[in-house]
Backbone as a printed PyTorch tensor [residue, N CA C, xyz], in Angstrom:
tensor([[[-33.9840, -27.4690, -35.8700],
         [-34.3050, -28.7580, -35.2480],
         [-35.8130, -29.0330, -35.3060]],

        [[-36.6180, -28.0750, -34.8620],
         [-38.0740, -28.2220, -34.8840],
         [-38.5670, -28.3190, -36.3250]],

        [[-37.9570, -27.5120, -37.1880],
         [-38.3440, -27.5080, -38.6000],
         [-38.0870, -28.8760, -39.2340]],

        [[-36.9450, -29.4710, -38.9010],
         [-36.6390, -30.8000, -39.4330],
         [-37.6200, -31.8470, -38.9200]],

        [[-37.9340, -31.7710, -37.6420],
         [-38.9090, -32.7160, -37.0820],
         [-40.2480, -32.5810, -37.7940]],

        [[-40.6440, -31.3540, -38.0700],
         [-41.9040, -31.1150, -38.7810],
         [-41.8880, -31.7730, -40.1540]],

        [[-40.7930, -31.5780, -40.8990],
         [-40.6860, -32.1590, -42.2340],
         [-40.6550, -33.6820, -42.1860]],

        [[-39.9120, -34.2280, -41.2200],
         [-39.7890, -35.6860, -41.1050],
         [-41.1340, -36.3230, -40.7660]],

        [[-41.8260, -35.7720, -39.7890],
         [-43.1220, -36.3370, -39.3820],
         [-44.1450, -36.1900, -40.5040]],

        [[-44.2080, -34.9960, -41.0930],
         [-45.1550, -34.7650, -42.1890],
         [-44.8210, -35.6390, -43.3920]],

        [[-43.5370, -35.7110, -43.7320],
         [-43.1250, -36.4600, -44.9160],
         [-43.3710, -37.9490, -44.7990]],

        [[-42.8950, -38.5620, -43.7070],
         [-43.0950, -39.9990, -43.5400],
         [-44.5650, -40.3360, -43.3770]],

        [[-45.2830, -39.4660, -42.6950],
         [-46.7260, -39.6820, -42.5490],
         [-47.4170, -39.6840, -43.8960]],

        [[-46.9820, -38.7990, -44.7880],
         [-47.5780, -38.7240, -46.1260],
         [-47.2150, -39.9310, -46.9690]],

        [[-45.9890, -40.4170, -46.8310],
         [-45.5830, -41.6250, -47.5630],
         [-46.4530, -42.8020, -47.1430]],

        [[-46.6820, -42.9380, -45.8460],
         [-47.5430, -44.0170, -45.3380],
         [-48.9760, -43.8160, -45.8230]],

        [[-49.4560, -42.5760, -45.7750],
         [-50.8120, -42.2710, -46.2250],
         [-50.9770, -42.5940, -47.7060]],

        [[-49.9710, -42.2820, -48.4940],
         [-50.0210, -42.5830, -49.9210],
         [-50.1100, -44.0890, -50.1520]],

        [[-49.3610, -44.8500, -49.3490],
         [-49.3920, -46.3090, -49.4750],
         [-50.7880, -46.8410, -49.1200]],

        [[-51.3660, -46.3180, -48.0630],
         [-52.7160, -46.7340, -47.6590],
         [-53.7270, -46.3720, -48.7420]],

        [[-53.5560, -45.1940, -49.3300],
         [-54.4680, -44.7610, -50.3920],
         [-54.3770, -45.6810, -51.6070]],

        [[-53.1650, -46.1150, -51.9380],
         [-52.9920, -47.0270, -53.0610],
         [-53.6530, -48.3740, -52.7880]],

        [[-53.6710, -48.7710, -51.5300],
         [-54.3000, -50.0400, -51.1700],
         [-55.8230, -49.9350, -51.1180]],

        [[-56.3120, -48.7040, -50.9130],
         [-57.7560, -48.5300, -50.7520],
         [-58.2500, -47.3210, -51.5350]],

        [[-57.7890, -47.1910, -52.7920],
         [-58.1640, -46.0550, -53.6160],
         [-59.5880, -46.1440, -54.1290]],

        [[-60.0230, -45.0530, -54.7360],
         [-61.3850, -45.0000, -55.2680],
         [-61.5460, -45.8970, -56.4860]],

        [[-60.4750, -46.0080, -57.2870],
         [-60.5720, -46.7620, -58.5320],
         [-59.7150, -48.0190, -58.5470]],

        [[-59.0890, -48.3400, -57.4300],
         [-58.2460, -49.5220, -57.3670],
         [-58.0610, -49.9380, -55.9140]],

        [[-57.6860, -51.1740, -55.7220],
         [-57.3880, -51.6830, -54.3830],
         [-56.2140, -52.6460, -54.5030]],

        [[-55.0180, -52.0860, -54.4860],
         [-53.8230, -52.9020, -54.6150],
         [-53.5620, -53.6710, -53.3290]],

        [[-52.8790, -54.7950, -53.4760],
         [-52.3980, -55.4890, -52.2970],
         [-51.2170, -54.7310, -51.7040]],

        [[-50.7490, -55.1800, -50.5350],
         [-49.6900, -54.4500, -49.8360],
         [-48.4450, -54.2820, -50.6970]],

        [[-47.9270, -55.3820, -51.2530],
         [-46.6910, -55.3150, -52.0250],
         [-46.9120, -54.6710, -53.3900]],

        [[-48.0810, -54.9000, -53.9810],
         [-48.3900, -54.2590, -55.2590],
         [-48.4470, -52.7430, -55.0870]],

        [[-49.0580, -52.3010, -53.9920],
         [-49.1130, -50.8710, -53.7010],
         [-47.7200, -50.3100, -53.4460]],

        [[-46.8780, -51.1120, -52.7960],
         [-45.5110, -50.6910, -52.5100],
         [-44.7370, -50.4610, -53.8000]],

        [[-44.8130, -51.4090, -54.7200],
         [-44.1100, -51.2620, -55.9910],
         [-44.7190, -50.1390, -56.8340]],

        [[-46.0530, -49.9970, -56.7820],
         [-46.7140, -48.9470, -57.5520],
         [-46.2720, -47.5730, -57.0700]],

        [[-46.0740, -47.4380, -55.7670],
         [-45.6210, -46.1590, -55.2240],
         [-44.1610, -45.9050, -55.5260]],

        [[-43.3300, -46.9240, -55.3520],
         [-41.8910, -46.7590, -55.5330],
         [-41.4790, -46.5850, -56.9910]],

        [[-42.3630, -46.8860, -57.9190],
         [-42.0080, -46.6840, -59.3260],
         [-41.9560, -45.2000, -59.6710]],

        [[-42.5490, -44.3580, -58.8270],
         [-42.5960, -42.9210, -59.0890],
         [-41.3480, -42.2210, -58.5690]],

        [[-40.7610, -41.3830, -59.3980],
         [-39.5940, -40.6170, -58.9760],
         [-39.9600, -39.6880, -57.8240]],

        [[-41.2040, -39.2270, -57.8070],
         [-41.6770, -38.3720, -56.7130],
         [-41.4980, -39.0590, -55.3660]],

        [[-41.9700, -40.2970, -55.2720],
         [-41.8790, -41.0300, -54.0110],
         [-40.4320, -41.3470, -53.6840]],

        [[-39.6650, -41.7640, -54.6730],
         [-38.2580, -42.0770, -54.4250],
         [-37.4890, -40.8630, -53.9230]],

        [[-37.6620, -39.7300, -54.5840],
         [-36.9270, -38.5310, -54.1800],
         [-37.3680, -38.0420, -52.8080]],

        [[-38.6570, -38.1640, -52.5040],
         [-39.1360, -37.7840, -51.1710],
         [-38.5420, -38.6870, -50.1050]],

        [[-38.4750, -39.9890, -50.3800],
         [-37.8880, -40.9280, -49.4140],
         [-36.4130, -40.6010, -49.1890]],

        [[-35.6950, -40.2670, -50.2480],
         [-34.2790, -39.9330, -50.1150],
         [-34.0650, -38.7170, -49.2170]],

        [[-34.8350, -37.6630, -49.4430],
         [-34.6330, -36.4610, -48.6170],
         [-35.1060, -36.6960, -47.1900]],

        [[-36.1280, -37.5270, -47.0100],
         [-36.5870, -37.8310, -45.6570],
         [-35.5690, -38.6850, -44.9080]],

        [[-34.9050, -39.5900, -45.6100],
         [-33.8260, -40.3530, -44.9870],
         [-32.6970, -39.4170, -44.5640]],

        [[-32.3740, -38.4700, -45.4330],
         [-31.3300, -37.5050, -45.1150],
         [-31.6870, -36.6890, -43.8820]],

        [[-32.9190, -36.1970, -43.8380],
         [-33.3680, -35.4050, -42.6900],
         [-33.4230, -36.2490, -41.4240]],

        [[-33.8910, -37.4790, -41.5510],
         [-34.0150, -38.3590, -40.3860],
         [-32.6510, -38.6880, -39.8000]],

        [[-31.6870, -39.0370, -40.6670],
         [-30.3420, -39.3270, -40.1880],
         [-29.6760, -38.0770, -39.6190]],

        [[-29.9720, -36.9310, -40.2020],
         [-29.4130, -35.6780, -39.6840],
         [-29.8750, -35.4420, -38.2530]],

        [[-31.1220, -35.7730, -37.9640],
         [-31.6310, -35.6340, -36.5940],
         [-30.9270, -36.6080, -35.6580]],

        [[-30.6960, -37.8340, -36.1220],
         [-30.0740, -38.8470, -35.2850],
         [-28.5950, -38.6150, -35.0400]],

        [[-27.9040, -38.0240, -36.0240],
         [-26.4660, -37.8250, -35.9150],
         [-26.0990, -36.4370, -35.3980]],

        [[-27.1070, -35.5940, -35.1700],
         [-26.8390, -34.2140, -34.7990],
         [-26.0600, -34.1040, -33.4890]],

        [[-26.4890, -34.8230, -32.4730],
         [-25.8400, -34.7150, -31.1720],
         [-24.4380, -35.3120, -31.1800]],

        [[-24.2460, -36.3410, -32.0070],
         [-22.9320, -36.9960, -32.0510],
         [-21.9640, -36.2980, -33.0030]],

        [[-22.4770, -35.3160, -33.7290],
         [-21.6670, -34.5410, -34.6770],
         [-20.9280, -35.4530, -35.6590]],

        [[-21.5950, -36.4950, -36.0840],
         [-21.0300, -37.4020, -37.0660],
         [-21.8390, -37.3350, -38.3550]],

        [[-21.2880, -37.8970, -39.4100],
         [-22.0040, -37.9570, -40.6720],
         [-22.0230, -39.3900, -41.1870]],

        [[-22.9810, -39.6650, -42.0370],
         [-23.0000, -40.9410, -42.7450],
         [-23.3530, -40.6270, -44.1970]],

        [[-23.6410, -41.6380, -44.9600],
         [-23.9190, -41.4360, -46.3830],
         [-25.0150, -40.4040, -46.6020]],

        [[-26.1120, -40.5260, -45.8670],
         [-27.2740, -39.6660, -46.0970],
         [-27.1010, -38.2430, -45.5820]],

        [[-26.0850, -38.0110, -44.7620],
         [-25.8560, -36.6560, -44.2510],
         [-24.6100, -36.0110, -44.8530]],

        [[-23.9310, -36.7140, -45.7540],
         [-22.7830, -36.1490, -46.4420],
         [-23.2270, -34.9560, -47.2850]],

        [[-22.4220, -33.9050, -47.3160],
         [-22.8270, -32.6650, -47.9790],
         [-23.0680, -32.8520, -49.4810]],

        [[-22.2450, -33.6750, -50.1350],
         [-22.4460, -33.9040, -51.5670],
         [-23.7070, -34.7240, -51.8330]],

        [[-23.9380, -35.7110, -50.9960],
         [-25.1440, -36.5270, -51.1440],
         [-26.3870, -35.6750, -50.9030]],

        [[-26.3400, -34.8460, -49.8820],
         [-27.4700, -33.9570, -49.6020],
         [-27.7320, -33.0180, -50.7710]],

        [[-26.6730, -32.5610, -51.4140],
         [-26.8360, -31.6620, -52.5470],
         [-27.4130, -32.3910, -53.7530]],

        [[-26.9790, -33.6330, -53.9560],
         [-27.5740, -34.4470, -55.0240],
         [-29.0730, -34.6230, -54.7780]],

        [[-29.4420, -34.8980, -53.5310],
         [-30.8550, -35.0340, -53.1910],
         [-31.6050, -33.7280, -53.4260]],

        [[-30.9350, -32.5990, -53.1830],
         [-31.5490, -31.2990, -53.4280],
         [-31.8600, -31.1290, -54.9210]],

        [[-30.9670, -31.6200, -55.7630],
         [-31.2010, -31.5890, -57.2050],
         [-32.4120, -32.4430, -57.5600]],

        [[-32.4590, -33.6570, -57.0220],
         [-33.5450, -34.5850, -57.3540],
         [-34.9090, -34.0430, -56.9120]],

        [[-34.9630, -33.5220, -55.6970],
         [-36.2530, -33.0460, -55.1900],
         [-36.6750, -31.7690, -55.9060]],

        [[-35.7010, -30.9970, -56.3860],
         [-36.0180, -29.8090, -57.1830],
         [-36.6650, -30.2100, -58.5020]],

        [[-36.1300, -31.2600, -59.1250],
         [-36.7040, -31.7670, -60.3690],
         [-38.1150, -32.2750, -60.1330]],

        [[-38.3160, -32.9480, -59.0050],
         [-39.6510, -33.4270, -58.6500],
         [-40.6380, -32.2700, -58.5980]],

        [[-40.2600, -31.1970, -57.9280],
         [-41.1400, -30.0410, -57.7810],
         [-41.3780, -29.3410, -59.1190]],

        [[-40.3100, -29.1090, -59.8720],
         [-40.4220, -28.3840, -61.1340],
         [-41.1750, -29.1790, -62.1940]],

        [[-40.8960, -30.4890, -62.2650],
         [-41.5730, -31.3170, -63.2660],
         [-43.0720, -31.3750, -63.0160]],

        [[-43.4510, -31.5100, -61.7570],
         [-44.8830, -31.5570, -61.4560],
         [-45.5470, -30.2180, -61.7830]],

        [[-44.9040, -29.1300, -61.3950],
         [-45.5020, -27.8140, -61.6120],
         [-45.5760, -27.4420, -63.0930]],

        [[-44.5310, -27.7480, -63.8380],
         [-44.4580, -27.3120, -65.2300],
         [-45.0550, -28.3020, -66.2240]],

        [[-45.0200, -29.6090, -65.8980],
         [-45.3960, -30.6250, -66.8840],
         [-46.6240, -31.4360, -66.4820]],

        [[-46.6860, -31.8790, -65.2250],
         [-47.6890, -32.8710, -64.8310],
         [-48.8850, -32.3110, -64.0730]],

        [[-48.8020, -31.0720, -63.6540],
         [-49.8420, -30.5220, -62.7740],
         [-51.2360, -30.6240, -63.3900]],

        [[-51.3510, -30.3330, -64.6720],
         [-52.6590, -30.3490, -65.3220],
         [-53.2040, -31.7650, -65.5150]],

        [[-52.3220, -32.7580, -65.4830],
         [-52.7640, -34.1410, -65.6660],
         [-53.2110, -34.7880, -64.3670]],

        [[-52.9270, -34.1420, -63.2480],
         [-53.2800, -34.7000, -61.9490],
         [-54.2280, -33.7410, -61.2260]],

        [[-55.4120, -33.5900, -61.7700],
         [-56.4390, -32.7690, -61.1420],
         [-57.1320, -33.6110, -60.0690]],

        [[-56.7420, -33.4460, -58.8380],
         [-57.2390, -34.2950, -57.7570],
         [-57.8980, -33.4690, -56.6640]],

        [[-58.5900, -34.1570, -55.7900],
         [-59.2390, -33.5100, -54.6500],
         [-59.0180, -34.3540, -53.4040]],

        [[-59.3680, -33.7910, -52.2630],
         [-59.3340, -34.5450, -51.0160],
         [-57.9480, -34.9850, -50.5930]],

        [[-57.8690, -36.2240, -50.1180],
         [-56.6230, -36.7690, -49.5830],
         [-55.5310, -36.8270, -50.6410]],

        [[-55.8880, -37.2360, -51.8400],
         [-54.8890, -37.3620, -52.9020],
         [-54.3010, -35.9990, -53.2630]],

        [[-55.1250, -34.9790, -53.2500],
         [-54.6230, -33.6300, -53.5180],
         [-53.6370, -33.1990, -52.4290]],

        [[-53.9710, -33.5150, -51.1870],
         [-53.0710, -33.1900, -50.0740],
         [-51.7420, -33.9180, -50.2260]],

        [[-51.7870, -35.1840, -50.6450],
         [-50.5720, -35.9560, -50.8570],
         [-49.7120, -35.3100, -51.9420]],

        [[-50.3550, -34.8870, -53.0310],
         [-49.6250, -34.2430, -54.1190],
         [-48.9830, -32.9330, -53.6640]],

        [[-49.7200, -32.1380, -52.9310],
         [-49.1940, -30.8470, -52.4620],
         [-48.0000, -31.0460, -51.5400]],

        [[-48.1180, -32.0040, -50.6310],
         [-47.0390, -32.2480, -49.6660],
         [-45.7950, -32.8050, -50.3490]],

        [[-45.9760, -33.8200, -51.2160],
         [-44.8140, -34.4740, -51.8330],
         [-44.1880, -33.6660, -52.9640]],

        [[-44.9730, -32.7930, -53.5950],
         [-44.4370, -32.0240, -54.7280],
         [-44.0540, -30.5920, -54.3740]],

        [[-44.5500, -30.0800, -53.2600],
         [-44.2690, -28.6870, -52.9250],
         [-43.7070, -28.4970, -51.5120]],

        [[-44.4250, -28.9870, -50.5110],
         [-44.0430, -28.6940, -49.1230],
         [-42.7250, -29.3550, -48.7410]],

        [[-42.6200, -30.6660, -48.9510],
         [-41.3720, -31.3680, -48.6130],
         [-40.2150, -30.8770, -49.4740]],

        [[-40.3850, -30.7410, -50.7980],
         [-39.2750, -30.2070, -51.5980],
         [-38.8150, -28.8240, -51.1450]],

        [[-39.7530, -27.9180, -50.9580],
         [-39.3900, -26.5620, -50.5390],
         [-38.7460, -26.5750, -49.1570]],

        [[-39.2990, -27.3700, -48.2500],
         [-38.7510, -27.4590, -46.9040],
         [-37.3410, -28.0180, -46.8980]],

        [[-37.1130, -29.0640, -47.7060],
         [-35.7720, -29.6520, -47.7580],
         [-34.7600, -28.6710, -48.3330]],

        [[-35.1490, -27.9450, -49.3700],
         [-34.2370, -26.9840, -49.9800],
         [-33.8700, -25.8720, -48.9970]],

        [[-34.8220, -25.4490, -48.1920],
         [-34.5370, -24.4480, -47.1600],
         [-33.5500, -25.0040, -46.1440]],

        [[-33.8210, -26.2290, -45.6810],
         [-32.9300, -26.8710, -44.7150],
         [-31.5400, -27.0760, -45.3160]],

        [[-31.4880, -27.5240, -46.5620],
         [-30.2070, -27.7330, -47.2400],
         [-29.4140, -26.4420, -47.3160]],

        [[-30.0460, -25.3660, -47.7320],
         [-29.3540, -24.0880, -47.9060],
         [-28.7860, -23.5700, -46.5840]],

        [[-29.5440, -23.7830, -45.5200],
         [-29.1370, -23.2500, -44.2200],
         [-28.0570, -24.0920, -43.5600]],

        [[-28.1480, -25.4180, -43.7100],
         [-27.3080, -26.3010, -42.9010],
         [-26.2000, -27.0430, -43.6440]],

        [[-26.2550, -27.1370, -44.9720],
         [-25.2580, -27.9400, -45.6870],
         [-23.8760, -27.3020, -45.5850]],

        [[-22.8710, -28.1410, -45.4390],
         [-21.4950, -27.6480, -45.3960],
         [-21.0200, -27.3430, -46.8080]],

        [[-20.2880, -26.2710, -46.9620],
         [-19.7500, -25.9150, -48.2650],
         [-18.2940, -26.3690, -48.3360]],

        [[-17.7890, -26.4540, -49.5590],
         [-16.3970, -26.8530, -49.7310],
         [-16.2570, -28.2670, -50.2420]],

        [[-15.2880, -28.4860, -51.1090],
         [-14.9940, -29.8240, -51.6180],
         [-15.7920, -30.2410, -52.8260]],

        [[-16.6200, -29.3510, -53.3580],
         [-17.4370, -29.7110, -54.5220],
         [-16.6200, -29.5850, -55.8050]],

        [[-16.8390, -30.5370, -56.7200],
         [-16.1730, -30.5300, -58.0240],
         [-17.2160, -30.5540, -59.1270]],

        [[-16.8430, -30.0160, -60.2760],
         [-17.7860, -29.9920, -61.3900],
         [-18.1540, -31.3970, -61.8410]],

        [[-17.2370, -32.3370, -61.6750],
         [-17.5200, -33.7200, -62.0800],
         [-18.5850, -34.3800, -61.2000]],

        [[-18.8700, -33.7870, -60.0500],
         [-19.9340, -34.3250, -59.1970],
         [-21.2720, -34.3190, -59.9390]],

        [[-21.4470, -33.3460, -60.8140],
         [-22.6920, -33.2540, -61.5720],
         [-22.9370, -34.4790, -62.4310]],

        [[-21.8530, -35.0200, -63.0080],
         [-21.9900, -36.2340, -63.8160],
         [-22.3930, -37.4180, -62.9510]],

        [[-21.7960, -37.5260, -61.7740],
         [-22.1260, -38.6240, -60.8650],
         [-23.5840, -38.5560, -60.4340]],

        [[-24.0630, -37.3570, -60.1590],
         [-25.4360, -37.2030, -59.6730],
         [-26.4660, -37.5010, -60.7560]],

        [[-26.0370, -37.4310, -62.0260],
         [-26.9620, -37.6740, -63.1300],
         [-27.1580, -39.1640, -63.3950]],

        [[-26.2740, -39.9970, -62.8760],
         [-26.3550, -41.4410, -63.1120],
         [-27.6650, -42.0050, -62.5530]],

        [[-28.0060, -41.6140, -61.3230],
         [-29.2070, -42.1710, -60.6920],
         [-30.4880, -41.8990, -61.4910]],

        [[-30.7740, -40.6440, -61.8830],
         [-31.9980, -40.4190, -62.6670],
         [-32.0040, -41.1310, -64.0160]],

        [[-30.8260, -41.2720, -64.6420],
         [-30.7750, -41.9990, -65.9110],
         [-31.0710, -43.4830, -65.7010]],

        [[-30.5230, -44.0640, -64.6330],
         [-30.8390, -45.4610, -64.3080],
         [-32.3110, -45.6180, -63.9680]],

        [[-32.8470, -44.6200, -63.2640],
         [-34.2840, -44.6480, -62.9480],
         [-35.0960, -44.6980, -64.2310]],

        [[-34.7190, -43.8670, -65.2060],
         [-35.4620, -43.8460, -66.4630],
         [-35.4160, -45.1770, -67.1820]],

        [[-34.2470, -45.7990, -67.2190],
         [-34.1050, -47.0970, -67.8860],
         [-34.9200, -48.1770, -67.1830]],

        [[-34.8590, -48.1900, -65.8480],
         [-35.6260, -49.1760, -65.0910],
         [-37.1280, -48.9250, -65.2280]],

        [[-37.5130, -47.6710, -65.3630],
         [-38.9250, -47.3400, -65.5570],
         [-39.4350, -47.8830, -66.8840]],

        [[-38.5870, -47.7970, -67.9010],
         [-38.9520, -48.3600, -69.2040],
         [-39.1150, -49.8700, -69.1120]],

        [[-38.1960, -50.5140, -68.4210],
         [-38.2590, -51.9690, -68.2500],
         [-39.5070, -52.3530, -67.4670]],

        [[-39.7690, -51.6330, -66.3710],
         [-40.9400, -51.8990, -65.5340],
         [-42.2220, -51.6940, -66.3340]],

        [[-42.2790, -50.5950, -67.0720],
         [-43.4740, -50.2970, -67.8520],
         [-43.7040, -51.3070, -68.9550]],

        [[-42.6290, -51.6840, -69.6290],
         [-42.7240, -52.6610, -70.7070],
         [-43.1740, -54.0170, -70.1820]],

        [[-42.6630, -54.3770, -69.0160],
         [-42.9730, -55.6750, -68.4310],
         [-44.4110, -55.7580, -67.9540]],

        [[-44.8890, -54.6930, -67.2970],
         [-46.2130, -54.7210, -66.6820],
         [-47.2480, -53.8340, -67.3710]],

        [[-46.8010, -53.0670, -68.3790],
         [-47.7240, -52.1750, -69.0630],
         [-48.1990, -51.0410, -68.1860]],

        [[-47.3870, -50.6670, -67.2010],
         [-47.7610, -49.6350, -66.2330],
         [-46.6190, -48.6230, -66.1340]],

        [[-46.6860, -47.5820, -66.9490],
         [-45.6000, -46.6120, -67.0190],
         [-45.7720, -45.5220, -65.9700]],

        [[-44.6460, -45.1290, -65.3810],
         [-44.6800, -44.1480, -64.2970],
         [-45.1170, -42.7790, -64.7820]],

        [[-44.6370, -42.3770, -65.9580],
         [-44.9180, -41.0380, -66.4690],
         [-45.1820, -41.0930, -67.9700]],

        [[-46.0120, -40.1910, -68.4820],
         [-46.3350, -40.2090, -69.9140],
         [-45.1320, -40.0040, -70.8180]],

        [[-44.1190, -39.2690, -70.3480],
         [-42.9470, -39.0310, -71.1910],
         [-41.9840, -40.2170, -71.1940]],

        [[-42.3580, -41.3160, -70.5120],
         [-41.5750, -42.5530, -70.5410],
         [-42.4040, -43.7320, -71.0550]],

        [[-43.5060, -43.4380, -71.7070],
         [-44.4360, -44.4750, -72.1550],
         [-44.0360, -44.9980, -73.5340]],

        [[-43.4710, -46.1830, -73.5690],
         [-43.0140, -46.7880, -74.8110],
         [-44.1640, -47.1910, -75.7260]],

        [[-45.3430, -47.3530, -75.1460],
         [-46.4930, -47.7770, -75.9470],
         [-47.0510, -46.6270, -76.7780]],

        [[-46.7370, -45.4130, -76.3940],
         [-47.2900, -44.2250, -77.0580],
         [-46.2240, -43.4680, -77.8410]],

        [[-45.0430, -43.3590, -77.2740],
         [-43.9780, -42.5640, -77.8780],
         [-43.1050, -43.4010, -78.8120]],

        [[-42.5720, -42.7410, -79.8250],
         [-41.6500, -43.4100, -80.7470],
         [-40.2750, -43.4980, -80.1120]],

        [[-39.4030, -44.2770, -80.7380],
         [-38.0350, -44.4060, -80.2360],
         [-37.3290, -43.0550, -80.2410]],

        [[-37.5710, -42.2740, -81.2960],
         [-36.9580, -40.9470, -81.3890],
         [-37.4430, -40.0430, -80.2660]],

        [[-38.7300, -40.1060, -79.9560],
         [-39.2850, -39.2770, -78.8850],
         [-38.7400, -39.6970, -77.5250]],

        [[-38.6440, -40.9950, -77.2950],
         [-38.0900, -41.4830, -76.0300],
         [-36.6210, -41.0740, -75.8730]],

        [[-35.8700, -41.2090, -76.9620],
         [-34.4610, -40.8180, -76.9360],
         [-34.3260, -39.3370, -76.6290]],

        [[-35.1660, -38.5340, -77.2610],
         [-35.1540, -37.0870, -77.0170],
         [-35.4740, -36.7790, -75.5620]],

        [[-36.4970, -37.4480, -75.0270],
         [-36.8690, -37.2280, -73.6210],
         [-35.7340, -37.5960, -72.6790]],

        [[-35.0320, -38.7020, -72.9850],
         [-33.9030, -39.1230, -72.1530],
         [-32.7830, -38.0910, -72.1940]],

        [[-32.4580, -37.6360, -73.3990],
         [-31.3750, -36.6750, -73.5460],
         [-31.7000, -35.3570, -72.8530]],

        [[-32.9140, -34.8760, -73.0520],
         [-33.3270, -33.6180, -72.4270],
         [-33.3840, -33.7740, -70.9140]],

        [[-33.9490, -34.8980, -70.4530],
         [-34.0370, -35.1390, -69.0160],
         [-32.6650, -35.2070, -68.3730]],

        [[-31.7490, -35.9640, -68.9940],
         [-30.4000, -36.0650, -68.4620],
         [-29.6930, -34.7240, -68.4580]],

        [[-29.8970, -33.9440, -69.5270],
         [-29.2670, -32.6250, -69.6190],
         [-29.7870, -31.6930, -68.5310]],

        [[-31.0910, -31.7490, -68.2700],
         [-31.6780, -30.8930, -67.2300],
         [-31.1080, -31.2570, -65.8620]],

        [[-31.0440, -32.5490, -65.5720],
         [-30.4610, -32.9810, -64.2990],
         [-29.0130, -32.5020, -64.1800]],

        [[-28.2520, -32.6470, -65.2540],
         [-26.8410, -32.2660, -65.2270],
         [-26.6700, -30.7600, -65.0520]],

        [[-27.4310, -29.9790, -65.8030],
         [-27.3200, -28.5200, -65.7100],
         [-27.7520, -28.0130, -64.3400]],

        [[-28.8060, -28.6110, -63.7930],
         [-29.2430, -28.1970, -62.4620],
         [-28.1910, -28.5730, -61.4180]],

        [[-27.5500, -29.7200, -61.6200],
         [-26.4620, -30.1250, -60.7180],
         [-25.3290, -29.1040, -60.7620]],

        [[-24.9770, -28.6570, -61.9580],
         [-23.9210, -27.6510, -62.0990],
         [-24.3230, -26.3400, -61.4230]],

        [[-25.6040, -26.0140, -61.4920],
         [-26.0880, -24.7950, -60.8410],
         [-25.9310, -24.8810, -59.3290]],

        [[-26.2670, -26.0290, -58.7630],
         [-26.1160, -26.2150, -57.3160],
         [-24.6390, -26.2030, -56.9150]],

        [[-23.7890, -26.8250, -57.7360],
         [-22.3490, -26.8220, -57.4520],
         [-21.8000, -25.4020, -57.5210]],

        [[-22.2380, -24.6440, -58.5190],
         [-21.8210, -23.2530, -58.6490],
         [-22.2210, -22.4540, -57.4180]],

        [[-23.4320, -22.6830, -56.9510],
         [-23.9020, -21.9860, -55.7530],
         [-23.0120, -22.3070, -54.5600]],

        [[-22.6470, -23.5710, -54.4140],
         [-21.7780, -23.9700, -53.3010],
         [-20.3890, -23.3560, -53.4270]],

        [[-19.8750, -23.2910, -54.6320],
         [-18.5610, -22.6950, -54.8400],
         [-18.5820, -21.1890, -54.5230]],

        [[-19.6520, -20.5180, -54.8950],
         [-19.7870, -19.0940, -54.5750],
         [-19.8520, -18.8910, -53.0700]],

        [[-20.6300, -19.7280, -52.4020],
         [-20.7240, -19.6310, -50.9460],
         [-19.3790, -19.9060, -50.2860]],

        [[-18.6400, -20.8860, -50.8420],
         [-17.3240, -21.2110, -50.2900],
         [-16.3650, -20.0360, -50.4380]],

        [[-16.4160, -19.3420, -51.5690],
         [-15.5030, -18.2180, -51.8270],
         [-15.7650, -17.0340, -50.9110]],

        [[-16.9600, -16.9920, -50.3450],
         [-17.3260, -15.8650, -49.4850],
         [-17.0770, -16.1520, -48.0180]],

        [[-16.6970, -17.3580, -47.7060],
         [-16.4310, -17.6930, -46.2980],
         [-14.9890, -17.3770, -45.9120]]])
């Protein structure tokens, strides 16, 4: 309970701080809505918001012992997949491109490491096991694929791409296709790994 409150307060506070930073950055000063769209175009921010919604609703529904969309065990597991990708992609691919200091560095550490790790711990300890199917992995992959397509549209329209591996102005069609296929495959395989873990846990209960 205390751990969840810590993650919720830290996470939402960081999301707000990131928005303020976008409005009053060192190299830019976006308006309120421009900063909002600039932040939401990032999978990092989207995945953090999803897990924070899950944690927040879990706190609200805890006493009533009820569930809703954001506290459903399959939805929580899908979010665990997404936030894992956020953490792994930043550490393995993007970390060297975002050499930051001060407040921005703190935002990166919290959104890419602390919240993801904290959510995964909470998920492992509290998620209900049972009822998972292998086909769930396909369903969970739809969202990141749609995100990628919308990111291409957003980037093409405004010339502001969320990530270098989705930049149509730099990459060829073959490279973009490869990135999509590899990205979708990684999401799907990681989903299967989480489902396998749940099935193993279910067999031991």
